[in-house]
Biopython code that builds the backbone (N, CA, C, O; Angstrom):
import numpy as np
from Bio.PDB.StructureBuilder import StructureBuilder

atoms = [
    (1, "MET", "N", (-14.468, -64.280, -52.065)),
    (1, "MET", "CA", (-13.805, -62.993, -52.071)),
    (1, "MET", "C", (-12.253, -63.070, -52.149)),
    (1, "MET", "O", (-11.635, -62.454, -53.017)),
    (2, "ILE", "N", (-11.659, -63.826, -51.237)),
    (2, "ILE", "CA", (-10.215, -63.929, -51.141)),
    (2, "ILE", "C", (-9.782, -65.263, -51.745)),
    (2, "ILE", "O", (-10.395, -66.301, -51.494)),
    (3, "THR", "N", (-8.746, -65.221, -52.522)),
    (3, "THR", "CA", (-8.206, -66.445, -53.307)),
    (3, "THR", "C", (-6.906, -66.872, -52.823)),
    (3, "THR", "O", (-6.645, -68.072, -52.909)),
    (4, "ARG", "N", (-6.029, -66.055, -52.314)),
    (4, "ARG", "CA", (-4.759, -66.485, -51.783)),
    (4, "ARG", "C", (-4.017, -65.384, -51.005)),
    (4, "ARG", "O", (-4.449, -64.232, -51.012)),
    (5, "ILE", "N", (-2.939, -65.717, -50.356)),
    (5, "ILE", "CA", (-2.038, -64.748, -49.653)),
    (5, "ILE", "C", (-1.101, -64.273, -50.718)),
    (5, "ILE", "O", (-0.497, -65.113, -51.385)),
    (6, "ASP", "N", (-0.939, -63.054, -50.919)),
    (6, "ASP", "CA", (0.067, -62.425, -51.873)),
    (6, "ASP", "C", (1.412, -62.266, -51.264)),
    (6, "ASP", "O", (2.407, -62.715, -51.833)),
    (7, "HIS", "N", (1.478, -61.649, -50.139)),
    (7, "HIS", "CA", (2.650, -61.383, -49.317)),
    (7, "HIS", "C", (2.361, -61.165, -47.823)),
    (7, "HIS", "O", (1.233, -60.792, -47.500)),
    (8, "VAL", "N", (3.266, -61.366, -46.930)),
    (8, "VAL", "CA", (3.258, -60.991, -45.584)),
    (8, "VAL", "C", (4.413, -60.063, -45.368)),
    (8, "VAL", "O", (5.295, -59.887, -46.208)),
    (9, "VAL", "N", (4.363, -59.472, -44.184)),
    (9, "VAL", "CA", (5.478, -58.550, -43.846)),
    (9, "VAL", "C", (6.104, -58.946, -42.430)),
    (9, "VAL", "O", (5.393, -59.148, -41.445)),
    (10, "LEU", "N", (7.402, -59.032, -42.414)),
    (10, "LEU", "CA", (7.985, -59.355, -41.204)),
    (10, "LEU", "C", (8.867, -58.082, -40.709)),
    (10, "LEU", "O", (9.611, -57.495, -41.494)),
    (11, "THR", "N", (8.740, -57.733, -39.463)),
    (11, "THR", "CA", (9.565, -56.566, -38.929)),
    (11, "THR", "C", (10.809, -57.111, -38.237)),
    (11, "THR", "O", (10.723, -57.838, -37.248)),
    (12, "VAL", "N", (11.933, -56.754, -38.764)),
    (12, "VAL", "CA", (13.185, -57.266, -38.335)),
    (12, "VAL", "C", (14.209, -56.269, -37.841)),
    (12, "VAL", "O", (13.908, -55.090, -38.031)),
    (13, "ARG", "N", (15.268, -56.495, -37.291)),
    (13, "ARG", "CA", (16.303, -55.645, -36.811)),
    (13, "ARG", "C", (17.225, -55.189, -37.967)),
    (13, "ARG", "O", (17.556, -54.014, -38.129)),
    (14, "ASP", "N", (17.613, -56.218, -38.760)),
    (14, "ASP", "CA", (18.549, -55.923, -39.802)),
    (14, "ASP", "C", (17.940, -56.649, -41.089)),
    (14, "ASP", "O", (17.782, -57.867, -41.176)),
    (15, "ILE", "N", (17.648, -55.787, -41.995)),
    (15, "ILE", "CA", (16.977, -56.426, -43.271)),
    (15, "ILE", "C", (17.978, -57.265, -43.985)),
    (15, "ILE", "O", (17.616, -58.351, -44.440)),
    (16, "GLU", "N", (19.219, -56.850, -44.124)),
    (16, "GLU", "CA", (20.168, -57.650, -44.998)),
    (16, "GLU", "C", (20.469, -58.893, -44.217)),
    (16, "GLU", "O", (20.534, -59.946, -44.851)),
    (17, "ALA", "N", (20.656, -58.903, -42.951)),
    (17, "ALA", "CA", (20.875, -60.152, -42.294)),
    (17, "ALA", "C", (19.628, -61.172, -42.430)),
    (17, "ALA", "O", (19.786, -62.382, -42.592)),
    (18, "SER", "N", (18.461, -60.585, -42.351)),
    (18, "SER", "CA", (17.283, -61.419, -42.583)),
    (18, "SER", "C", (17.187, -61.937, -44.069)),
    (18, "SER", "O", (16.760, -63.066, -44.309)),
    (19, "VAL", "N", (17.577, -61.117, -45.003)),
    (19, "VAL", "CA", (17.727, -61.543, -46.388)),
    (19, "VAL", "C", (18.625, -62.742, -46.492)),
    (19, "VAL", "O", (18.240, -63.774, -47.043)),
    (20, "ALA", "N", (19.869, -62.607, -45.946)),
    (20, "ALA", "CA", (20.858, -63.614, -46.041)),
    (20, "ALA", "C", (20.432, -64.909, -45.374)),
    (20, "ALA", "O", (20.707, -65.978, -45.917)),
    (21, "PHE", "N", (19.729, -64.863, -44.143)),
    (21, "PHE", "CA", (19.222, -66.010, -43.490)),
    (21, "PHE", "C", (18.142, -66.834, -44.434)),
    (21, "PHE", "O", (18.263, -68.041, -44.643)),
    (22, "TYR", "N", (17.216, -66.136, -44.903)),
    (22, "TYR", "CA", (16.119, -66.846, -45.572)),
    (22, "TYR", "C", (16.664, -67.304, -46.962)),
    (22, "TYR", "O", (16.192, -68.327, -47.458)),
    (23, "VAL", "N", (17.650, -66.589, -47.625)),
    (23, "VAL", "CA", (18.299, -67.124, -48.826)),
    (23, "VAL", "C", (19.039, -68.345, -48.604)),
    (23, "VAL", "O", (18.904, -69.341, -49.315)),
    (24, "ARG", "N", (19.951, -68.255, -47.449)),
    (24, "ARG", "CA", (20.784, -69.340, -47.190)),
    (24, "ARG", "C", (20.113, -70.648, -46.624)),
    (24, "ARG", "O", (20.515, -71.760, -46.965)),
    (25, "VAL", "N", (19.111, -70.469, -45.776)),
    (25, "VAL", "CA", (18.392, -71.512, -45.060)),
    (25, "VAL", "C", (17.296, -72.197, -45.853)),
    (25, "VAL", "O", (17.181, -73.420, -45.930)),
    (26, "LEU", "N", (16.489, -71.296, -46.446)),
    (26, "LEU", "CA", (15.265, -71.715, -47.035)),
    (26, "LEU", "C", (15.302, -71.572, -48.600)),
    (26, "LEU", "O", (14.346, -71.998, -49.248)),
    (27, "GLY", "N", (16.347, -71.002, -49.212)),
    (27, "GLY", "CA", (16.436, -71.039, -50.673)),
    (27, "GLY", "C", (15.515, -70.037, -51.258)),
    (27, "GLY", "O", (15.112, -70.177, -52.413)),
    (28, "MET", "N", (15.140, -68.976, -50.477)),
    (28, "MET", "CA", (14.301, -67.954, -51.085)),
    (28, "MET", "C", (15.066, -67.079, -51.919)),
    (28, "MET", "O", (16.292, -67.043, -51.808)),
    (29, "GLU", "N", (14.380, -66.292, -52.838)),
    (29, "GLU", "CA", (15.061, -65.294, -53.725)),
    (29, "GLU", "C", (15.041, -63.929, -53.197)),
    (29, "GLU", "O", (13.943, -63.447, -52.918)),
    (30, "ALA", "N", (16.141, -63.217, -53.015)),
    (30, "ALA", "CA", (16.194, -61.926, -52.520)),
    (30, "ALA", "C", (15.731, -60.958, -53.734)),
    (30, "ALA", "O", (16.253, -61.039, -54.846)),
    (31, "VAL", "N", (14.712, -60.043, -53.422)),
    (31, "VAL", "CA", (14.273, -59.163, -54.422)),
    (31, "VAL", "C", (14.177, -57.636, -53.815)),
    (31, "VAL", "O", (14.014, -57.462, -52.607)),
    (32, "SER", "N", (14.277, -56.682, -54.624)),
    (32, "SER", "CA", (14.054, -55.287, -54.170)),
    (32, "SER", "C", (12.903, -54.756, -55.029)),
    (32, "SER", "O", (12.693, -55.118, -56.186)),
    (33, "PHE", "N", (12.167, -53.846, -54.334)),
    (33, "PHE", "CA", (11.037, -53.261, -54.957)),
    (33, "PHE", "C", (10.778, -51.875, -54.378)),
    (33, "PHE", "O", (11.316, -51.564, -53.316)),
    (34, "GLY", "N", (10.001, -51.052, -55.009)),
    (34, "GLY", "CA", (9.649, -49.766, -54.492)),
    (34, "GLY", "C", (10.881, -48.966, -54.050)),
    (34, "GLY", "O", (11.943, -49.405, -54.491)),
    (35, "ASN", "N", (10.946, -47.990, -53.347)),
    (35, "ASN", "CA", (12.092, -47.221, -52.980)),
    (35, "ASN", "C", (13.089, -47.949, -52.141)),
    (35, "ASN", "O", (13.344, -47.602, -50.988)),
    (36, "GLY", "N", (13.690, -49.042, -52.788)),
    (36, "GLY", "CA", (14.785, -49.788, -52.053)),
    (36, "GLY", "C", (14.251, -50.768, -51.109)),
    (36, "GLY", "O", (15.036, -51.310, -50.332)),
    (37, "ARG", "N", (13.050, -51.049, -51.087)),
    (37, "ARG", "CA", (12.476, -51.983, -50.146)),
    (37, "ARG", "C", (13.014, -53.459, -50.539)),
    (37, "ARG", "O", (13.281, -53.781, -51.697)),
    (38, "ARG", "N", (13.136, -54.314, -49.410)),
    (38, "ARG", "CA", (13.629, -55.656, -49.736)),
    (38, "ARG", "C", (12.516, -56.701, -49.396)),
    (38, "ARG", "O", (11.637, -56.484, -48.562)),
    (39, "ALA", "N", (12.637, -57.868, -50.125)),
    (39, "ALA", "CA", (11.646, -58.989, -49.940)),
    (39, "ALA", "C", (12.305, -60.233, -50.249)),
    (39, "ALA", "O", (13.430, -60.265, -50.748)),
    (40, "LEU", "N", (11.604, -61.301, -49.954)),
    (40, "LEU", "CA", (12.010, -62.738, -50.294)),
    (40, "LEU", "C", (10.950, -63.376, -50.969)),
    (40, "LEU", "O", (9.847, -63.480, -50.433)),
    (41, "ALA", "N", (11.201, -63.842, -52.175)),
    (41, "ALA", "CA", (10.286, -64.408, -53.124)),
    (41, "ALA", "C", (10.347, -65.839, -53.150)),
    (41, "ALA", "O", (11.466, -66.352, -53.118)),
    (42, "PHE", "N", (9.296, -66.592, -53.206)),
    (42, "PHE", "CA", (9.295, -68.025, -53.351)),
    (42, "PHE", "C", (7.840, -68.345, -53.913)),
    (42, "PHE", "O", (6.848, -67.731, -53.520)),
    (43, "GLY", "N", (7.798, -69.347, -54.857)),
    (43, "GLY", "CA", (6.509, -69.671, -55.477)),
    (43, "GLY", "C", (5.825, -68.390, -55.987)),
    (43, "GLY", "O", (6.456, -67.560, -56.641)),
    (44, "GLN", "N", (4.613, -68.253, -55.699)),
    (44, "GLN", "CA", (3.824, -67.049, -56.126)),
    (44, "GLN", "C", (3.583, -66.105, -54.962)),
    (44, "GLN", "O", (2.603, -65.360, -54.992)),
    (45, "GLN", "N", (4.474, -66.099, -53.879)),
    (45, "GLN", "CA", (4.424, -65.366, -52.783)),
    (45, "GLN", "C", (5.655, -64.581, -52.486)),
    (45, "GLN", "O", (6.666, -64.794, -53.155)),
    (46, "LYS", "N", (5.650, -63.668, -51.514)),
    (46, "LYS", "CA", (6.794, -62.970, -51.032)),
    (46, "LYS", "C", (6.610, -62.607, -49.628)),
    (46, "LYS", "O", (5.486, -62.485, -49.141)),
    (47, "ILE", "N", (7.768, -62.419, -48.918)),
    (47, "ILE", "CA", (7.702, -61.954, -47.547)),
    (47, "ILE", "C", (8.435, -60.486, -47.735)),
    (47, "ILE", "O", (9.605, -60.387, -48.106)),
    (48, "ASN", "N", (7.693, -59.503, -47.466)),
    (48, "ASN", "CA", (8.304, -58.143, -47.408)),
    (48, "ASN", "C", (9.020, -57.891, -45.997)),
    (48, "ASN", "O", (8.529, -58.309, -44.949)),
    (49, "LEU", "N", (10.077, -57.260, -46.048)),
    (49, "LEU", "CA", (10.781, -56.891, -44.758)),
    (49, "LEU", "C", (10.788, -55.529, -44.431)),
    (49, "LEU", "O", (10.957, -54.715, -45.338)),
    (50, "GLN", "N", (10.632, -55.156, -43.280)),
    (50, "GLN", "CA", (10.633, -53.716, -42.705)),
    (50, "GLN", "C", (11.359, -53.793, -41.373)),
    (50, "GLN", "O", (11.444, -54.828, -40.713)),
    (51, "VAL", "N", (11.894, -52.583, -41.018)),
    (51, "VAL", "CA", (12.413, -52.360, -39.686)),
    (51, "VAL", "C", (11.427, -51.653, -38.866)),
    (51, "VAL", "O", (10.537, -51.001, -39.412)),
    (52, "LEU", "N", (11.530, -51.743, -37.487)),
    (52, "LEU", "CA", (10.666, -51.173, -36.544)),
    (52, "LEU", "C", (10.482, -49.771, -36.968)),
    (52, "LEU", "O", (11.453, -49.089, -37.298)),
    (53, "GLY", "N", (9.239, -49.299, -36.973)),
    (53, "GLY", "CA", (8.889, -47.906, -37.204)),
    (53, "GLY", "C", (8.780, -47.478, -38.644)),
    (53, "GLY", "O", (8.354, -46.368, -38.961)),
    (54, "GLN", "N", (9.210, -48.466, -39.577)),
    (54, "GLN", "CA", (9.192, -48.100, -40.974)),
    (54, "GLN", "C", (7.701, -47.983, -41.541)),
    (54, "GLN", "O", (7.428, -47.189, -42.441)),
    (55, "GLU", "N", (6.834, -48.758, -41.003)),
    (55, "GLU", "CA", (5.384, -48.737, -41.432)),
    (55, "GLU", "C", (4.618, -48.135, -40.166)),
    (55, "GLU", "O", (4.697, -48.713, -39.082)),
    (56, "VAL", "N", (3.914, -47.020, -40.316)),
    (56, "VAL", "CA", (3.231, -46.505, -39.225)),
    (56, "VAL", "C", (1.776, -46.855, -39.196)),
    (56, "VAL", "O", (1.079, -46.446, -38.267)),
    (57, "ARG", "N", (1.259, -47.612, -40.188)),
    (57, "ARG", "CA", (-0.163, -48.041, -40.129)),
    (57, "ARG", "C", (-0.422, -49.302, -39.448)),
    (57, "ARG", "O", (-1.572, -49.713, -39.297)),
    (58, "ASN", "N", (0.669, -49.973, -39.004)),
    (58, "ASN", "CA", (0.405, -51.279, -38.203)),
    (58, "ASN", "C", (0.960, -51.218, -36.915)),
    (58, "ASN", "O", (1.536, -50.189, -36.561)),
    (59, "HIS", "N", (0.859, -52.221, -36.141)),
    (59, "HIS", "CA", (1.364, -52.270, -34.713)),
    (59, "HIS", "C", (2.468, -53.292, -34.662)),
    (59, "HIS", "O", (2.526, -54.119, -33.752)),
    (60, "ALA", "N", (3.344, -53.234, -35.640)),
    (60, "ALA", "CA", (4.451, -54.248, -35.684)),
    (60, "ALA", "C", (5.402, -54.317, -34.527)),
    (60, "ALA", "O", (5.560, -53.333, -33.805)),
    (61, "CYS", "N", (6.014, -55.395, -34.333)),
    (61, "CYS", "CA", (7.066, -55.463, -33.366)),
    (61, "CYS", "C", (7.979, -56.593, -33.907)),
    (61, "CYS", "O", (7.569, -57.488, -34.645)),
    (62, "ILE", "N", (9.147, -56.478, -33.508)),
    (62, "ILE", "CA", (10.220, -57.401, -33.975)),
    (62, "ILE", "C", (9.935, -58.755, -33.302)),
    (62, "ILE", "O", (9.659, -58.808, -32.103)),
    (63, "GLY", "N", (10.006, -59.859, -34.088)),
    (63, "GLY", "CA", (10.022, -61.225, -33.626)),
    (63, "GLY", "C", (8.494, -61.781, -33.343)),
    (63, "GLY", "O", (8.287, -62.830, -32.733)),
    (64, "SER", "N", (7.524, -60.988, -33.835)),
    (64, "SER", "CA", (6.100, -61.378, -33.575)),
    (64, "SER", "C", (5.523, -62.323, -34.636)),
    (64, "SER", "O", (4.459, -62.919, -34.469)),
    (65, "GLY", "N", (6.302, -62.432, -35.763)),
    (65, "GLY", "CA", (5.820, -63.240, -36.860)),
    (65, "GLY", "C", (5.738, -64.704, -36.649)),
    (65, "GLY", "O", (6.641, -65.249, -36.013)),
    (66, "ASP", "N", (4.748, -65.399, -37.118)),
    (66, "ASP", "CA", (4.600, -66.793, -37.116)),
    (66, "ASP", "C", (4.151, -67.268, -38.455)),
    (66, "ASP", "O", (2.991, -67.043, -38.802)),
    (67, "LEU", "N", (5.007, -67.931, -39.263)),
    (67, "LEU", "CA", (4.683, -68.296, -40.588)),
    (67, "LEU", "C", (4.768, -69.821, -40.732)),
    (67, "LEU", "O", (5.636, -70.510, -40.196)),
    (68, "CYS", "N", (3.754, -70.286, -41.529)),
    (68, "CYS", "CA", (3.853, -71.710, -41.982)),
    (68, "CYS", "C", (4.148, -71.796, -43.522)),
    (68, "CYS", "O", (3.371, -71.339, -44.360)),
    (69, "LEU", "N", (5.321, -72.414, -43.825)),
    (69, "LEU", "CA", (5.784, -72.478, -45.240)),
    (69, "LEU", "C", (5.669, -73.980, -45.616)),
    (69, "LEU", "O", (6.040, -74.869, -44.850)),
    (70, "ILE", "N", (5.109, -74.220, -46.895)),
    (70, "ILE", "CA", (4.960, -75.536, -47.240)),
    (70, "ILE", "C", (6.217, -75.985, -48.213)),
    (70, "ILE", "O", (6.686, -75.245, -49.078)),
    (71, "THR", "N", (6.632, -77.180, -47.958)),
    (71, "THR", "CA", (7.766, -77.703, -48.771)),
    (71, "THR", "C", (7.325, -78.963, -49.434)),
    (71, "THR", "O", (6.406, -79.645, -48.980)),
    (72, "ASP", "N", (8.043, -79.288, -50.598)),
    (72, "ASP", "CA", (7.861, -80.622, -51.181)),
    (72, "ASP", "C", (8.997, -81.501, -50.769)),
    (72, "ASP", "O", (9.031, -82.670, -51.155)),
    (73, "TRP", "N", (9.907, -81.010, -50.024)),
    (73, "TRP", "CA", (11.046, -81.869, -49.470)),
    (73, "TRP", "C", (10.566, -82.784, -48.502)),
    (73, "TRP", "O", (9.582, -82.509, -47.816)),
    (74, "ALA", "N", (11.278, -84.015, -48.375)),
    (74, "ALA", "CA", (10.956, -84.982, -47.216)),
    (74, "ALA", "C", (11.326, -84.214, -45.941)),
    (74, "ALA", "O", (12.279, -83.436, -45.952)),
    (75, "VAL", "N", (10.578, -84.423, -44.830)),
    (75, "VAL", "CA", (10.848, -83.751, -43.529)),
    (75, "VAL", "C", (12.225, -84.019, -43.135)),
    (75, "VAL", "O", (12.881, -83.135, -42.583)),
    (76, "GLU", "N", (12.741, -85.233, -43.389)),
    (76, "GLU", "CA", (14.128, -85.594, -42.933)),
    (76, "GLU", "C", (15.085, -84.705, -43.599)),
    (76, "GLU", "O", (16.095, -84.306, -43.018)),
    (77, "ASP", "N", (14.784, -84.379, -44.831)),
    (77, "ASP", "CA", (15.685, -83.494, -45.694)),
    (77, "ASP", "C", (15.736, -82.023, -45.121)),
    (77, "ASP", "O", (16.738, -81.307, -45.121)),
    (78, "VAL", "N", (14.471, -81.688, -44.626)),
    (78, "VAL", "CA", (14.403, -80.361, -44.122)),
    (78, "VAL", "C", (15.146, -80.260, -42.796)),
    (78, "VAL", "O", (15.772, -79.235, -42.522)),
    (79, "MET", "N", (15.093, -81.273, -41.989)),
    (79, "MET", "CA", (15.857, -81.377, -40.688)),
    (79, "MET", "C", (17.246, -81.367, -40.957)),
    (79, "MET", "O", (17.940, -80.646, -40.240)),
    (80, "GLN", "N", (17.795, -82.042, -41.873)),
    (80, "GLN", "CA", (19.222, -82.130, -42.299)),
    (80, "GLN", "C", (19.670, -80.726, -42.720)),
    (80, "GLN", "O", (20.701, -80.264, -42.230)),
    (81, "LYS", "N", (18.938, -80.015, -43.615)),
    (81, "LYS", "CA", (19.292, -78.686, -44.040)),
    (81, "LYS", "C", (19.480, -77.804, -42.914)),
    (81, "LYS", "O", (20.506, -77.136, -42.788)),
    (82, "LEU", "N", (18.449, -77.776, -42.024)),
    (82, "LEU", "CA", (18.508, -76.961, -40.821)),
    (82, "LEU", "C", (19.775, -77.186, -39.932)),
    (82, "LEU", "O", (20.446, -76.280, -39.437)),
    (83, "SER", "N", (20.003, -78.534, -39.802)),
    (83, "SER", "CA", (21.227, -78.866, -39.005)),
    (83, "SER", "C", (22.483, -78.494, -39.731)),
    (83, "SER", "O", (23.437, -78.114, -39.052)),
    (84, "ASP", "N", (22.587, -78.556, -40.957)),
    (84, "ASP", "CA", (23.695, -78.214, -41.822)),
    (84, "ASP", "C", (23.956, -76.645, -41.704)),
    (84, "ASP", "O", (25.083, -76.160, -41.802)),
    (85, "GLU", "N", (22.925, -75.982, -41.507)),
    (85, "GLU", "CA", (22.968, -74.516, -41.451)),
    (85, "GLU", "C", (23.072, -73.973, -40.041)),
    (85, "GLU", "O", (23.031, -72.759, -39.837)),
    (86, "GLY", "N", (23.211, -74.896, -39.026)),
    (86, "GLY", "CA", (23.321, -74.449, -37.676)),
    (86, "GLY", "C", (21.986, -73.891, -37.173)),
    (86, "GLY", "O", (22.038, -73.117, -36.217)),
    (87, "VAL", "N", (20.837, -74.185, -37.688)),
    (87, "VAL", "CA", (19.611, -73.684, -37.172)),
    (87, "VAL", "C", (19.052, -74.732, -36.221)),
    (87, "VAL", "O", (18.933, -75.911, -36.557)),
    (88, "GLU", "N", (18.701, -74.247, -34.980)),
    (88, "GLU", "CA", (18.130, -75.098, -33.953)),
    (88, "GLU", "C", (16.660, -75.361, -34.213)),
    (88, "GLU", "O", (15.941, -74.380, -34.399)),
    (89, "VAL", "N", (16.161, -76.518, -34.245)),
    (89, "VAL", "CA", (14.717, -76.919, -34.334)),
    (89, "VAL", "C", (14.265, -76.741, -32.904)),
    (89, "VAL", "O", (14.888, -77.237, -31.966)),
    (90, "VAL", "N", (13.066, -75.955, -32.744)),
    (90, "VAL", "CA", (12.457, -75.908, -31.528)),
    (90, "VAL", "C", (11.347, -76.863, -31.209)),
    (90, "VAL", "O", (10.947, -77.116, -30.073)),
    (91, "GLU", "N", (10.925, -77.331, -32.247)),
    (91, "GLU", "CA", (9.733, -78.361, -32.224)),
    (91, "GLU", "C", (9.797, -79.242, -33.540)),
    (91, "GLU", "O", (10.112, -78.763, -34.629)),
    (92, "GLY", "N", (9.507, -80.426, -33.363)),
    (92, "GLY", "CA", (9.278, -81.281, -34.684)),
    (92, "GLY", "C", (10.316, -82.376, -34.935)),
    (92, "GLY", "O", (11.372, -82.433, -34.305)),
    (93, "PRO", "N", (9.979, -83.193, -35.837)),
    (93, "PRO", "CA", (8.743, -83.159, -36.624)),
    (93, "PRO", "C", (7.529, -83.541, -35.753)),
    (93, "PRO", "O", (7.571, -84.380, -34.853)),
    (94, "VAL", "N", (6.419, -82.816, -36.128)),
    (94, "VAL", "CA", (5.230, -83.133, -35.393)),
    (94, "VAL", "C", (3.948, -82.919, -36.294)),
    (94, "VAL", "O", (3.857, -82.024, -37.134)),
    (95, "ALA", "N", (2.993, -83.832, -36.022)),
    (95, "ALA", "CA", (1.773, -83.709, -36.805)),
    (95, "ALA", "C", (0.902, -82.491, -36.470)),
    (95, "ALA", "O", (0.625, -82.198, -35.306)),
    (96, "LYS", "N", (0.485, -81.800, -37.524)),
    (96, "LYS", "CA", (-0.271, -80.589, -37.365)),
    (96, "LYS", "C", (-1.488, -80.644, -38.403)),
    (96, "LYS", "O", (-1.654, -81.635, -39.115)),
    (97, "SER", "N", (-2.251, -79.634, -38.448)),
    (97, "SER", "CA", (-3.261, -79.471, -39.363)),
    (97, "SER", "C", (-3.144, -78.196, -40.211)),
    (97, "SER", "O", (-3.268, -77.085, -39.696)),
    (98, "GLY", "N", (-2.916, -78.363, -41.455)),
    (98, "GLY", "CA", (-2.815, -77.276, -42.375)),
    (98, "GLY", "C", (-4.059, -76.823, -43.068)),
    (98, "GLY", "O", (-5.113, -77.405, -42.811)),
    (99, "ALA", "N", (-4.029, -75.787, -43.967)),
    (99, "ALA", "CA", (-5.198, -75.294, -44.576)),
    (99, "ALA", "C", (-5.883, -76.388, -45.402)),
    (99, "ALA", "O", (-7.098, -76.326, -45.589)),
    (100, "LEU", "N", (-5.148, -77.383, -45.900)),
    (100, "LEU", "CA", (-5.705, -78.435, -46.856)),
    (100, "LEU", "C", (-5.757, -79.798, -46.180)),
    (100, "LEU", "O", (-6.143, -80.767, -46.834)),
    (101, "GLY", "N", (-5.394, -79.927, -44.918)),
    (101, "GLY", "CA", (-5.361, -81.221, -44.262)),
    (101, "GLY", "C", (-4.102, -81.374, -43.369)),
    (101, "GLY", "O", (-3.411, -80.435, -42.972)),
    (102, "PRO", "N", (-3.902, -82.681, -43.111)),
    (102, "PRO", "CA", (-2.873, -83.117, -42.197)),
    (102, "PRO", "C", (-1.388, -82.665, -42.687)),
    (102, "PRO", "O", (-1.126, -82.882, -43.870)),
    (103, "ILE", "N", (-0.574, -82.163, -42.018)),
    (103, "ILE", "CA", (0.770, -81.785, -42.306)),
    (103, "ILE", "C", (1.700, -82.257, -41.267)),
    (103, "ILE", "O", (1.301, -82.395, -40.111)),
    (104, "THR", "N", (2.988, -82.528, -41.624)),
    (104, "THR", "CA", (4.066, -82.728, -40.613)),
    (104, "THR", "C", (5.012, -81.456, -40.680)),
    (104, "THR", "O", (5.453, -80.995, -41.733)),
    (105, "SER", "N", (5.256, -80.967, -39.452)),
    (105, "SER", "CA", (5.934, -79.673, -39.382)),
    (105, "SER", "C", (7.135, -79.781, -38.557)),
    (105, "SER", "O", (7.282, -80.645, -37.693)),
    (106, "VAL", "N", (8.044, -78.817, -38.870)),
    (106, "VAL", "CA", (9.306, -78.521, -38.086)),
    (106, "VAL", "C", (9.237, -77.021, -37.843)),
    (106, "VAL", "O", (8.904, -76.229, -38.725)),
    (107, "TYR", "N", (9.570, -76.665, -36.599)),
    (107, "TYR", "CA", (9.546, -75.257, -36.166)),
    (107, "TYR", "C", (11.000, -74.844, -35.824)),
    (107, "TYR", "O", (11.805, -75.616, -35.302)),
    (108, "PHE", "N", (11.272, -73.543, -36.167)),
    (108, "PHE", "CA", (12.623, -72.921, -35.754)),
    (108, "PHE", "C", (12.266, -71.483, -35.676)),
    (108, "PHE", "O", (11.189, -71.066, -36.102)),
    (109, "ASN", "N", (13.218, -70.683, -35.100)),
    (109, "ASN", "CA", (13.235, -69.244, -35.159)),
    (109, "ASN", "C", (14.194, -68.636, -36.121)),
    (109, "ASN", "O", (15.284, -69.172, -36.318)),
    (110, "ASP", "N", (13.820, -67.477, -36.765)),
    (110, "ASP", "CA", (14.726, -66.797, -37.564)),
    (110, "ASP", "C", (15.557, -65.911, -36.684)),
    (110, "ASP", "O", (15.301, -65.844, -35.481)),
    (111, "PRO", "N", (16.546, -65.223, -37.222)),
    (111, "PRO", "CA", (17.391, -64.353, -36.326)),
    (111, "PRO", "C", (16.717, -63.402, -35.384)),
    (111, "PRO", "O", (17.259, -63.095, -34.323)),
    (112, "ASP", "N", (15.464, -62.891, -35.770)),
    (112, "ASP", "CA", (14.742, -62.015, -34.898)),
    (112, "ASP", "C", (13.743, -62.611, -34.030)),
    (112, "ASP", "O", (13.039, -61.904, -33.310)),
    (113, "GLY", "N", (13.640, -63.954, -34.061)),
    (113, "GLY", "CA", (12.740, -64.669, -33.135)),
    (113, "GLY", "C", (11.378, -65.053, -33.715)),
    (113, "GLY", "O", (10.533, -65.655, -33.053)),
    (114, "ASN", "N", (11.201, -64.662, -35.032)),
    (114, "ASN", "CA", (9.983, -65.092, -35.669)),
    (114, "ASN", "C", (9.901, -66.557, -35.674)),
    (114, "ASN", "O", (10.905, -67.232, -35.899)),
    (115, "LEU", "N", (8.731, -67.092, -35.432)),
    (115, "LEU", "CA", (8.533, -68.591, -35.456)),
    (115, "LEU", "C", (8.351, -69.043, -36.925)),
    (115, "LEU", "O", (7.351, -68.654, -37.529)),
    (116, "ILE", "N", (9.193, -69.785, -37.493)),
    (116, "ILE", "CA", (9.029, -70.362, -38.735)),
    (116, "ILE", "C", (8.712, -71.866, -38.668)),
    (116, "ILE", "O", (9.417, -72.640, -38.021)),
    (117, "GLU", "N", (7.617, -72.254, -39.367)),
    (117, "GLU", "CA", (7.083, -73.542, -39.550)),
    (117, "GLU", "C", (7.337, -74.057, -40.956)),
    (117, "GLU", "O", (6.847, -73.408, -41.880)),
    (118, "VAL", "N", (8.032, -75.125, -41.223)),
    (118, "VAL", "CA", (8.214, -75.574, -42.568)),
    (118, "VAL", "C", (7.426, -76.995, -42.472)),
    (118, "VAL", "O", (7.673, -77.823, -41.595)),
    (119, "SER", "N", (6.568, -77.149, -43.362)),
    (119, "SER", "CA", (5.626, -78.216, -43.249)),
    (119, "SER", "C", (5.439, -78.926, -44.622)),
    (119, "SER", "O", (5.587, -78.306, -45.676)),
    (120, "ARG", "N", (5.117, -80.212, -44.579)),
    (120, "ARG", "CA", (4.901, -81.030, -45.810)),
    (120, "ARG", "C", (3.495, -81.745, -45.544)),
    (120, "ARG", "O", (3.240, -82.334, -44.494)),
    (121, "TYR", "N", (2.650, -81.627, -46.581)),
    (121, "TYR", "CA", (1.411, -82.364, -46.520)),
    (121, "TYR", "C", (1.637, -83.866, -46.535)),
    (121, "TYR", "O", (2.483, -84.357, -47.282)),
    (122, "ASP", "N", (0.888, -84.607, -45.716)),
    (122, "ASP", "CA", (1.050, -86.099, -45.648)),
    (122, "ASP", "C", (0.522, -86.701, -46.796)),
    (122, "ASP", "O", (0.561, -87.925, -46.925)),
]
sb = StructureBuilder()
sb.init_structure("model")
sb.init_model(0)
sb.init_chain("A")
sb.init_seg("    ")
for serial, (resi, resn, name, xyz) in enumerate(atoms, 1):
    if name == "N":
        sb.init_residue(resn, " ", resi, " ")
    sb.init_atom(name, np.array(xyz, "f"), 0.0, 1.0, " ", f" {name:<3s}", serial, name[0])
structure = sb.get_structure()
């Protein structure tokens, strides 16, 4: 029935600050859609951004996101990029289990406290 994730939504304090962070640190593409909504595109997916209270159908709160993003970069290169951008690693590199098998992961928080995991398949 389900073949893939199309998009996820993060609730943030400042949409443009979040756009700037994800573009600068992770190289995502900033996009606009619908009535001025903002999102971050990468591969065949995107992360939609919303502010607290913007979407009344969910029980969103700021900083509750927890995403695992897959990279083809070497983990050492990911670590160096995060260091270069002044992003503190909160865990890793560490062995984890991804949807397709073993991965090596690095964890950090975005400006709103969402936990971001960047992983590479072993």
